[in-house]
C-alpha positions as a printed Julia matrix, in Angstrom:
346×3 Matrix{Float64}:
 105.27  113.25  211.99
 104.41  115.5   208.85
 101.98  113.54  206.5
 103.23  113.27  202.55
 101.23  112.32  199.65
 102.69  111.41  196.71
 100.73  111.81  192.91
 102.25  110.22  190.11
 103.8   107.13  192.37
 104.23  104.72  189.7
 106.85  106.37  187.32
 110.85  106.13  188.12
 111.05  109.17  189.73
 107.79  108.54  192.17
 109.3   105.31  193.04
 112.53  107.07  193.63
 110.3   109.11  196.27
 108.71  105.85  197.56
 112.37  104.31  197.96
 113.88  107.39  199.45
 111.03  107.96  202.02
 111.37  104.54  203.4
 114.45  105.54  205.23
 112.64  108.5   206.75
 111.61  108.32  210.19
 109.98  111.73  210.56
 107.07  111.51  207.85
 104.14  109.24  206.8
 102.89  108.66  203.51
  99.19  108.74  203.44
  98.51  108.01  200.15
  99.64  107.62  196.59
  98.11  108.12  193.26
  98.93  105.93  189.59
  95.95  106.19  186.8
  97.17  102.93  185.14
  97.97  101.19  188.82
  95.16  102.28  190.55
  93.81   99.35  192.91
  96.82   97.81  192.92
  99.07   97.07  196.36
 102.65   99.67  195.82
 104.21   96.27  196.56
 102.43   94.36  193.86
 103.99   96.9   191.51
 107.56   97.18  192.84
 108.15   93.78  194.84
 110.93   95.17  196.6
 108.73   98.03  198.5
 107.06   95.19  200.84
 106.97   98.27  203.41
 104.44   99.75  201.34
 102.09   96.31  201.5
  99.54   98.62  203.16
  99.18  101.18  200.51
  97.3   100.77  197.36
  97.79  103.35  194.38
  94.26  105.24  193.77
  92.98  107.61  191.25
  94.12  111.28  191.49
  90.91  112.62  192.95
  91.89  116.02  194.03
  89.01  116.71  196.52
  89.58  113.37  198.08
  93.15  113.51  198.17
  93.49  117.26  199.47
  92.37  115.85  202.72
  95.13  113.48  203.18
  98.26  115.03  203.93
 100.36  118.16  204.69
 103.09  117.95  202.05
 102.15  116.71  198.48
 104.91  115.61  195.8
 103.52  116.14  192.49
 105.61  113.58  190.29
 103.53  114.19  187.07
 103.97  114.8   183.21
 104.38  118.34  182.38
 101.28  120.19  181.92
  99.39  117.77  184.33
 100.53  119.36  187.87
  99.29  122.99  186.92
  95.66  122.3   188.67
  96.53  119.91  191.04
  98.88  122.52  192.52
  96.62  125.0   192.41
  93.95  123.23  193.99
  96.28  121.74  196.58
  97.63  125.85  197.18
  94.21  126.95  197.75
  93.54  124.09  200.43
  96.68  125.26  202.41
  98.59  122.45  201.59
 102.92  122.96  200.53
 103.56  121.61  197.32
 106.85  119.81  195.73
 106.26  119.88  191.86
 109.01  117.51  190.22
 107.63  118.93  186.59
 108.94  121.84  184.7
 105.36  123.47  185.25
 106.78  126.16  187.78
 110.31  126.25  187.16
 110.07  128.98  183.92
 109.08  132.67  185.27
 107.86  133.51  182.02
 104.67  132.0   181.03
 105.05  132.43  177.22
 108.39  131.04  177.08
 106.99  127.82  179.22
 104.37  127.75  176.43
 106.69  128.18  173.56
 109.09  125.43  174.69
 106.87  122.95  176.45
 104.38  123.48  173.37
 100.79  124.0   176.13
  99.63  126.92  177.51
 100.35  128.14  181.81
  96.59  127.89  183.12
  98.15  129.87  186.51
 100.97  132.19  185.44
 100.11  134.35  188.68
 101.72  131.15  190.58
 105.15  131.2   188.89
 106.31  134.34  191.12
 105.16  132.27  193.75
 106.99  129.22  193.23
 111.17  128.97  194.69
 113.41  127.24  192.37
 114.26  124.24  194.45
 117.97  124.28  194.39
 119.05  124.78  197.92
 122.41  125.64  197.32
 121.38  128.95  195.97
 117.86  129.53  197.28
 117.65  127.89  200.75
 116.41  130.59  202.65
 113.42  131.57  200.48
 112.8   127.19  199.99
 111.99  127.74  203.94
 109.5   129.59  203.47
 107.5   128.39  200.58
 104.62  126.83  199.86
 105.17  125.9   196.15
 108.62  124.5   195.06
 109.33  124.0   191.28
 112.03  121.05  192.21
 114.65  121.79  189.14
 115.5   119.47  186.16
 118.03  116.77  186.13
 120.3   118.55  183.48
 119.93  122.08  185.07
 121.03  120.91  188.17
 124.36  119.09  186.73
 124.67  122.55  184.84
 124.02  125.27  186.98
 125.78  124.19  190.41
 129.3   124.03  188.62
 129.04  127.37  186.65
 127.04  129.72  189.21
 130.39  130.51  191.25
 132.15  131.93  187.86
 129.21  133.53  186.47
 128.67  135.68  190.36
 132.47  136.39  190.19
 132.03  137.31  186.52
 135.24  135.04  185.81
 134.04  133.64  182.42
 132.6   135.26  178.89
 129.23  134.71  179.34
 128.42  134.55  175.66
 130.9   131.52  175.43
 129.07  128.75  177.16
 128.84  125.45  175.88
 127.24  122.62  177.5
 127.85  118.83  176.52
 125.71  116.51  178.58
 124.76  112.97  178.6
 121.57  111.07  180.54
 121.09  107.71  181.12
 117.68  106.14  179.78
 115.88  106.89  182.96
 115.55  110.3   181.86
 113.37  109.71  179.62
 110.54  108.48  181.91
 108.97  105.26  182.4
 107.09  104.8   179.32
 106.99  102.45  175.94
 109.15  104.18  173.08
 110.71  102.78  170.63
 113.53  104.72  170.66
 114.3   103.59  174.57
 113.96   99.92  173.91
 116.98   97.8   174.89
 117.87   96.84  171.51
 117.8   100.36  170.55
 119.81  101.81  172.98
 122.24   99.05  173.93
 125.66   99.31  172.34
 124.81  102.69  170.91
 125.34  106.72  172.27
 123.38  109.57  170.52
 122.64  113.01  170.35
 119.2   114.05  170.62
 117.22  117.28  170.83
 119.96  119.54  169.71
 119.63  123.18  169.87
 116.07  122.74  171.19
 116.01  120.89  174.45
 113.5   121.77  176.94
 115.71  122.2   179.89
 117.63  125.01  177.83
 115.28  128.12  179.28
 115.7   127.1   182.57
 119.11  126.75  182.74
 119.74  130.23  180.9
 117.2   131.39  183.68
 118.99  130.77  186.59
 122.45  131.62  185.17
 120.9   135.12  183.87
 119.49  135.49  187.41
 122.66  134.98  188.8
 124.71  137.26  186.52
 122.12  139.89  186.41
 121.89  140.15  182.52
 120.41  137.72  179.87
 122.68  134.69  179.02
 122.19  132.29  176.35
 123.82  129.16  175.99
 124.73  126.34  173.76
 123.18  122.79  175.28
 123.7   119.67  173.41
 122.22  116.49  175.44
 123.17  112.9   174.72
 121.33  109.34  175.29
 124.06  106.95  177.12
 122.93  103.43  177.16
 123.0   103.05  181.15
 120.05  103.08  183.39
 120.73  106.16  185.47
 123.31  109.18  185.64
 124.16  112.29  184.32
 127.54  113.12  183.65
 128.06  117.32  181.79
 131.17  118.64  180.41
 130.84  122.31  180.2
 133.18  124.71  178.37
 133.81  128.41  179.23
 136.25  131.34  177.8
 138.05  132.66  181.12
 137.99  136.81  181.33
 141.07  136.4   183.39
 143.81  134.0   183.96
 143.11  131.76  186.44
 144.67  128.16  187.41
 143.22  124.92  187.88
 143.94  124.92  191.39
 142.37  128.42  191.79
 139.48  127.81  189.94
 138.98  124.61  192.35
 139.21  126.83  195.25
 136.37  129.04  193.92
 134.29  125.89  193.9
 135.26  124.77  197.32
 134.75  128.05  199.04
 131.6   128.47  197.5
 130.34  124.75  198.39
 132.12  124.26  201.59
 128.96  123.94  203.65
 126.87  122.15  201.28
 126.26  118.83  202.05
 125.52  117.27  199.06
 127.85  118.77  196.37
 131.62  117.51  196.29
 134.33  119.15  194.65
 137.01  117.04  193.33
 140.92  117.66  194.49
 143.02  118.65  191.46
 143.79  116.09  188.73
 140.93  114.47  189.4
 137.55  114.07  187.55
 133.95  112.26  188.4
 132.3   109.63  187.07
 128.47  108.37  187.21
 130.05  105.61  189.85
 130.6   108.49  192.07
 126.71  109.35  192.6
 124.77  105.95  191.46
 121.95  105.95  193.77
 122.82  108.99  195.94
 122.2   112.8   196.33
 125.13  114.15  195.58
 126.75  116.15  192.74
 130.82  115.72  192.12
 132.38  118.8   190.21
 135.98  118.78  188.79
 137.8   121.65  187.1
 140.27  121.88  184.9
 141.58  125.19  183.14
 143.23  124.51  179.81
 145.52  127.37  179.98
 146.61  126.9   175.95
 143.21  128.12  175.12
 142.16  130.26  178.22
 139.48  128.2   178.47
 137.55  126.62  182.0
 136.55  123.15  181.58
 134.01  122.0   184.49
 132.72  118.33  184.63
 129.86  117.64  187.16
 128.02  114.4   187.5
 124.57  113.87  189.43
 122.0   110.77  189.69
 119.33  112.06  187.0
 116.45  110.16  189.65
 118.16  111.39  192.86
 119.7   114.68  193.05
 118.5   115.31  189.47
 114.84  115.04  191.01
 113.39  112.83  193.98
 116.29  113.19  196.21
 116.45  116.94  195.78
 112.46  116.79  196.2
 113.36  115.53  199.55
 115.88  117.75  200.22
 113.49  120.24  200.13
 110.93  118.88  201.76
 113.34  118.44  204.29
 113.93  122.32  204.57
 110.51  123.01  204.5
 109.67  121.44  207.79
 112.53  122.04  209.42
 114.25  118.82  209.4
 117.72  117.86  209.25
 118.07  118.42  205.24
 120.12  115.1   205.13
 117.52  113.19  206.71
 117.39  110.09  204.72
 119.46  111.25  202.12
 122.87  110.38  203.62
 123.81  107.48  202.51
 121.81  105.93  199.75
 124.45  104.39  197.39
 122.9   101.5   195.4
 125.88   98.49  194.61
 127.72   98.41  191.12
């Protein structure tokens, strides 16, 4: 039985960790923090989680909590994980960080996009990017996992095989992504109020979304050279889910069938990537509440352009589910444990 501790359990990703781990029979949650809800029982804040009536949110006192578990999930705001992770690693713990604090290898790039300095740049090389479909072998022996962002997961997985095989023009990539409102976190903000979001659809952070360097970094690693993309995000009037449509110019002629065969060959043994058949493309309903990424592909023969469509649940495969998938790998537990059947009812 592995002991697990959650830092930041009252936000959307923290509550998803609690929801999914309730199904896990090989771990014990030994504590959970929340600065705003300290002293409150977990099921007082989340009545559906009566299974956690014995757990109370506590303050994040690093000297106190580092004695409580083997593995720590950090579901904290960007910039808040750095010191906590460093202290836990020094104590010999395993850390899975759901923020962006250890995803970007270049400390100056992190500072540019996140407007805060990185206090532990030496840890950036030690951190393993937690996308199991690409980095599974490195994840197995890692002490620090940089859990991927939601948008990057939805973009990297469909593009990866075509970049590795040099099938697309790397300077032609355009990404059009849409996310539900939970992607912004559980916070009070006017632009996220029901009346502002309902019956609306808008682009935001155009040409300056903070997930851009993360996507470019991982695509560049796959290619072996620097890649830049056009990346535009949109806010959907739904609670959860991401749909990304990706466009890239083909370097050589391939058919839709061949494009799908490339995807299927790449991900045939991956439990959480599902490639659609020809003539089908995924929607948000395919993935709501699950740890799956669904991918469809169409080749527009008139324009010699590859069009990829992917969907994930931003809170599961885009955050907490993927974090638990990484935990399972680190612990040598069956990778799909607690993640096989999580679909929410429509």
